[in-house]
Structures are given as C-alpha cells and as structure tokens.
Backbone as a ProteinNet text record, in pm:
[ID]
protein_1_A
[PRIMARY]
MPKVGSISSLLLPAPHIGRTNTGKYRYELQKKKREQQKKSAANRIDVKELKMGYNIDVHDYSVHLRAAQNFLKDGDKVKVIVNLKGHENEFRNNAIELIRRIQNDVGEVLIIF
[TERTIARY]
-824.9	-744.7	-734.2	-664.6	-660.2	-673.7	-728.7	-713.3	-588	-564.3	-411.2	-388.3	-448.1	-474.6	-523.7	-544.5	-603.6	-476.3	-430	-319.1	-411.8	-508.8	-546.5	-589	-588.1	-602.8	-505.2	-390	-239.8	-208.5	-235.5	-218.3	-270.1	-368.3	-470	-397.9	-426	-347	-395.3	-339.5	-354.7	-463.6	-564.4	-695.1	-566.5	-622.1	-584.3	-607.2	-535.5	-519.6	-527.2	-605.6	-602	-528	-436.3	-374	-428.9	-451.3	-535.9	-490.4	-576.7	-497	-494.8	-371.2	-322.8	-335.7	-329.4	-353.2	-515	-583.7	-729.8	-764.3	-745.5	-796.2	-733.2	-606	-556.2	-661.6	-700.5	-748.8	-872.7	-996.7	-1098.9	-1088.5	-985.9	-956.9	-944.3	-872.5	-828.9	-1002.9	-1084.3	-1201.6	-1304.5	-1283.8	-1396.1	-1329.1	-1202	-1161.3	-1198.7	-1175.4	-1202.9	-1362.3	-1473.8	-1565.1	-1635.4	-1559.4	-1582.5	-1523.7	-1430.4	-1380.2	-1493.2	-1543.9	-1641.7	-1766	-1787.4	-1911.1	-1880.9	-1793.4	-1688.4	-1706.3	-1674.3	-1637.5	-1774.6	-1902.6	-2032	-2076.6	-2027.2	-2099.3	-2004.9	-1886.8	-1839.6	-1836.5	-1855.1	-1874.4	-1733	-1700.7	-1537.4	-1621.7	-1488.5	-1503.2	-1400.2	-1437	-1400.2	-1396.8	-1299.3	-1242.7	-1226.9	-1282	-1264.9	-1172.3	-1076.6	-999.3	-1014.4	-978.5	-1019.1	-931.2	-968	-924.1	-1054.5	-995.2	-1081.8	-1166.7	-1088.5	-1126	-1149.1	-1222.1	-1231.7	-1341.1	-1286.8	-1342.4	-1526.2	-1578	-1748.5	-1753.1	-1663.1	-1668.9	-1625.5	-1524.9	-1432.4	-1526	-1587.2	-1659.6	-1778.1	-1849.1	-1940.6	-1912.7	-1756.5	-1747.3	-1722.6	-1704	-1648.6	-1831.9	-1907.2	-2036.9	-2090.2	-2084	-2140.7	-2061.4	-1919.9	-1839.7	-1893.9	-1932.8	-1969.2	-2115.2	-2213.7	-2351	-2356.8	-2226.9	-2196.6	-2143.9	-2071.8	-2006.8	-2143.8	-2234.6	-2374	-2465.2	-2462.7	-2569.9	-2523.1	-2366.7	-2297.8	-2312.5	-2337.6	-2332.4	-2186.8	-2151.4	-2003.2	-1997.2	-1913.3	-1957.9	-1834.9	-1882.4	-1808.9	-1734.7	-1612.7	-1512.9	-1496.2	-1532	-1463.3	-1353.6	-1256.5	-1125.5	-1080.8	-1097.4	-1034	-915.4	-840.9	-679.6	-653	-610	-571.9	-431.1	-364.8	-206.5	-177.6	-103.6	2.7	-135.3	-126.1	-174.6	-364.5	-332.2	-473.2	-568	-519.5	-578.4	-708.7	-621.5	-738.5	-840	-827.3	-958.9	-1076.7	-1072.3	-1101.1	-1289.2	-1352.2	-1481.2	-1552	-1453.7	-1498.7	-1449.8	-1380.4	-1390.7	-1476.8	-1539.6	-1673.2	-1782.3	-1785.8	-1927.4	-1904.7	-1785.8	-1781.8	-1832.7	-1796	-1857.1	-1990.7	-2067.4	-2187.3	-2265.3	-2194.1	-2279.6	-2264.7	-2142.2	-2142.8	-2276.9	-2257.2	-2401.9	-2509.2	-2514.4	-2638.1	-2711.3	-2574.3	-2627.5	-2642.2	-2576.9	-2548	-2655.2	-2731.1	-2836.9	-2843.3	-2709.4	-2699.1	-2575.3	-2583.2	-2445.8	-2313.3	-2229.3	-2088.3	-1970.2	-1942	-1813.4	-1711.7	-1715.3	-1647.2	-1431.8	-1442.7	-1257.9	-1231.2
-849.3	-899.4	-853.4	-819.6	-800.9	-979.7	-987.1	-1064.9	-1106.4	-1215.2	-1220.1	-1161.2	-1181.7	-1128.3	-963.7	-912.6	-774.5	-724.6	-602.7	-527.8	-387.6	-348.4	-199.8	-169.2	-307.6	-279.2	-231.9	-281.3	-292.7	-139	-25	47.5	188.2	135.1	209.7	291	432.5	475.3	466	489.3	384.6	518	458.9	547.2	653	759.6	881.3	857.8	869.2	856.1	1013.2	1070.6	1237.2	1239.4	1337.4	1343.8	1426.5	1430.8	1496.2	1603.8	1680.1	1758.8	1748.7	1707.7	1627	1759	1903	1999.5	2047.1	1977.9	2006.7	1876.6	1802.4	1590.1	1680.6	1677.1	1675.7	1792.1	1897.8	1995.7	1918.4	1834.1	1800.7	1655.8	1597.7	1546.9	1588.4	1710.2	1744.4	1833.3	1847.9	1939.6	1812	1736.4	1630.3	1549	1579.2	1517.5	1627.4	1760.9	1886.1	1858.7	1816.4	1800.7	1682.9	1565.6	1457.3	1512.9	1569.9	1578.1	1706.8	1767.3	1898	1805.9	1672.1	1639	1541.4	1464.1	1412.4	1471.9	1609.9	1684.4	1755.2	1781.6	1782.5	1683.2	1554.4	1443.7	1352.4	1428.2	1400.3	1389	1320.2	1325.8	1342.4	1424	1410.6	1375.8	1316.8	1301.4	1383.4	1492.6	1561	1553	1591.1	1515.7	1618.8	1588.9	1697.6	1623.9	1678.5	1600.3	1751.3	1673.5	1725	1653.3	1703.8	1636	1583.2	1507.1	1491.5	1573.1	1649.7	1762.3	1914.5	1906	2056	2099.3	2262.9	2350.5	2390.4	2440.2	2464.7	2536.5	2629.1	2707.7	2634.1	2603.7	2511.4	2406.1	2305.3	2201.7	2274.9	2408.7	2426.2	2464.9	2534.8	2568.6	2436.9	2298.5	2171.8	2123.9	2176.2	2128.5	2205.3	2310	2381.5	2369.2	2365	2293.5	2149.5	2057.4	1928.4	1947.1	2014	2058.8	2117.2	2208.4	2258.7	2168.9	2089	1997.9	1886	1910.4	1760	1860.1	1976.8	2003.1	2053.4	2070	2062.2	1911.9	1784	1640.1	1595.7	1665.2	1576.6	1469.8	1422.5	1281.2	1367	1324.6	1388.1	1279.8	1301.7	1190.6	1260.9	1219.4	1261	1204.7	1276.8	1195.2	1269.4	1195.5	1200.1	1157.4	1288.1	1234.6	1245.7	1082.6	1058.5	988.2	1107	1062.9	1031.9	946.8	879.5	843.9	915.2	897.5	970.5	1033.9	1048.9	908.3	792.5	698	629.2	672.5	601.5	720.2	814.1	926	870	733.2	688.4	720	675.4	698.2	831.5	943.8	1098.9	1056.6	1055.9	1068.8	969.9	873.8	794.9	879.8	970.9	1028.5	1132.4	1210.4	1322.7	1255.3	1186.7	1112.3	1134.8	1058.1	1035.6	1163.9	1271.3	1405.2	1453.3	1454.7	1507.8	1471.3	1319.4	1253.1	1246.7	1285.6	1310.1	1461.7	1588.8	1736	1725.1	1648.4	1687.4	1606.9	1492.7	1434.4	1339.5	1318.4	1245.5	1170.9	1048.6	912.4	1004.8	969.6	1018.4	870.7	942.4	805.8	830.2	784.1	770.6	672.4	727.6	677.4	748.1
-5024	-5084.3	-5263.8	-5333.7	-5481	-5534.4	-5653.3	-5714.8	-5818.1	-5848.8	-5884.2	-5993.1	-6113.2	-6221.3	-6246.7	-6146.4	-6149	-6117	-6148.3	-6172.5	-6175	-6151.1	-6143.3	-5995.5	-5953.7	-5780.7	-5713	-5807.4	-5729.9	-5739.6	-5852.5	-5901.1	-5799.7	-5758.7	-5705.8	-5603.1	-5581.5	-5412.3	-5305.9	-5203.1	-5072.4	-5035.1	-4938.5	-4902.2	-4833.5	-4818.3	-4727.2	-4553.1	-4477.3	-4386.1	-4305.3	-4270.6	-4240.8	-4118.4	-4107.5	-3981.3	-3877.1	-3738	-3672.3	-3560.1	-3517.2	-3455	-3299.4	-3278.3	-3117.1	-3084.4	-3057.4	-2966.9	-2922.1	-3016	-2993	-2924.2	-2977.5	-2905.4	-2753.6	-2708.4	-2605.5	-2466.4	-2563.7	-2507.5	-2460.1	-2533.6	-2530.8	-2443.7	-2456	-2345.9	-2198.2	-2170.7	-2031	-2005.8	-2134	-2109.7	-2006.8	-2081.6	-2001.3	-1888.4	-1829.4	-1725.9	-1662.8	-1657.5	-1572.7	-1556.6	-1639.1	-1591.9	-1510	-1516.5	-1432.3	-1318.6	-1266.5	-1163.7	-1064.2	-1175.8	-1102.4	-1047.3	-1141	-1085.5	-947.2	-927.7	-836	-722.9	-733.1	-608	-555.8	-641	-596	-485.6	-545.6	-479	-387.6	-354.5	-239.2	-121	14.1	87.2	185.7	265.7	313	468.6	578.4	676.1	765.1	828.9	901.9	1041.4	1108.7	1219.8	1347.8	1457.7	1549.4	1670.5	1738.8	1831.9	1966.2	2058	2193.7	2333.1	2422	2541.3	2623.9	2706.7	2795.1	2910.6	2916.3	3063.5	2929.4	2831	2785.8	2822.3	2826.1	2813.6	2818.4	2896.8	2828.2	2699.3	2681.5	2522.8	2415.8	2465.5	2353.2	2352.1	2427.6	2380.9	2295.2	2323.7	2211.3	2070.7	2109.6	1989.1	1867.9	1901.4	1875.3	1789.5	1941.3	1869	1749.8	1793.4	1655.3	1520.2	1561.1	1393.6	1347.9	1434.7	1442.1	1339.9	1410.9	1342.5	1244.8	1172.2	1071	947	1017.1	895	890.8	958.6	933.3	831.1	896.5	808.1	613.2	620.3	465.8	462.2	459.7	422.7	477.1	520.2	597.9	705.2	703.4	814	908.7	1030.6	1161.4	1236.4	1281.8	1313.9	1465.8	1602.2	1683.5	1746.9	1819.4	1863.1	1994.4	2114.4	2219.3	2293.5	2267.7	2338.7	2436.8	2496.3	2584.5	2601.8	2675.8	2718.7	2816.8	2820.3	2969.3	3077.5	3203	3318.1	3266.7	3175.9	3137.6	3080.5	3062.9	3027.9	3150.1	3295.2	3391.2	3422.9	3319.2	3288.5	3177.5	3158.6	3052	3021.2	3159.3	3166.1	3117.6	3165.6	3166.9	2991.3	2922.2	2732	2723.1	2785.6	2711.2	2730.8	2877.7	2879.9	2794.7	2781.9	2702.1	2532.8	2500.7	2363.2	2371.5	2458.4	2447.9	2477.8	2549.9	2543	2426.2	2345.6	2245.5	2169.3	2164	2045.8	2103.4	2193.2	2210.1	2205.1	2212.8	2195.1	1988.3	1904	1805.9	1738.1	1837.9	1769.3	1641.5	1587.7	1487.5	1469.6	1361.2	1419.7	1364.8	1490.8	1421	1448.6	1381.9	1417.3	1464.1	1603.2	1773.1	1726.5	1770	1809.3	1910.9
[MASK]
+++++++++++++++++++++++++++++++++++++++++++++++++++++++++++++++++++++++++++++++++++++++++++++++++++++++++++++++++

C-alpha cells in the first residue's frame, strides 16, 4: 500500500505480467498425462475371463487351460465361468468338479464363479 503523501508510488507503472504460450503449456500437460498413462498401464493387472460349459470336450479344455496358464504367466488374474442353462442346473456337481479340475491343473489361485 502506498503512503498517503507519496505520489511517486502511484505514478510507477504496473508490474509486467508476461503472456504465457498456451499451446506449449497444453502440450506439456498432454505429455505428462501420456507418461502417467504409460506407467499405469505397465502396472495394471487385468482380469481375464474363461467361459465354458460343464460338458466341455477334452481338446477345448486343454485350450482353455493353456490360455489360463498364459494369462497367469503374464501377471493377469483369471476368472472361470461355467455356464449352466435351464435343465443343466441339475448337473451342478459336474460343473463344480470341472472347476476343481481346472484349479488343480493350473496350480494357482483362480477367481471362480
């Protein structure tokens, strides 16, 4: 605050406020955002789903098993879903056996639904 009797302080020019280059500023923000996305993508763990029926064929089972092992090797989580429709609910025990068989063959913890 200028003194009441000081006229010279009132006559001084206002401090210079420089203009910023908004294009460069936006580019820098985008660059930082891309770097953060790359870092988060490298650390992200995905959940992969394997869907199958309770009466799956031997070859199809081996393909699903190999896929689950590859997903786990890449560091992802695996969720196994056994579809039961209509009267197939009577064979729920077969589906539970299939899930236990997958869990034993893979040898790691799976998310089971």
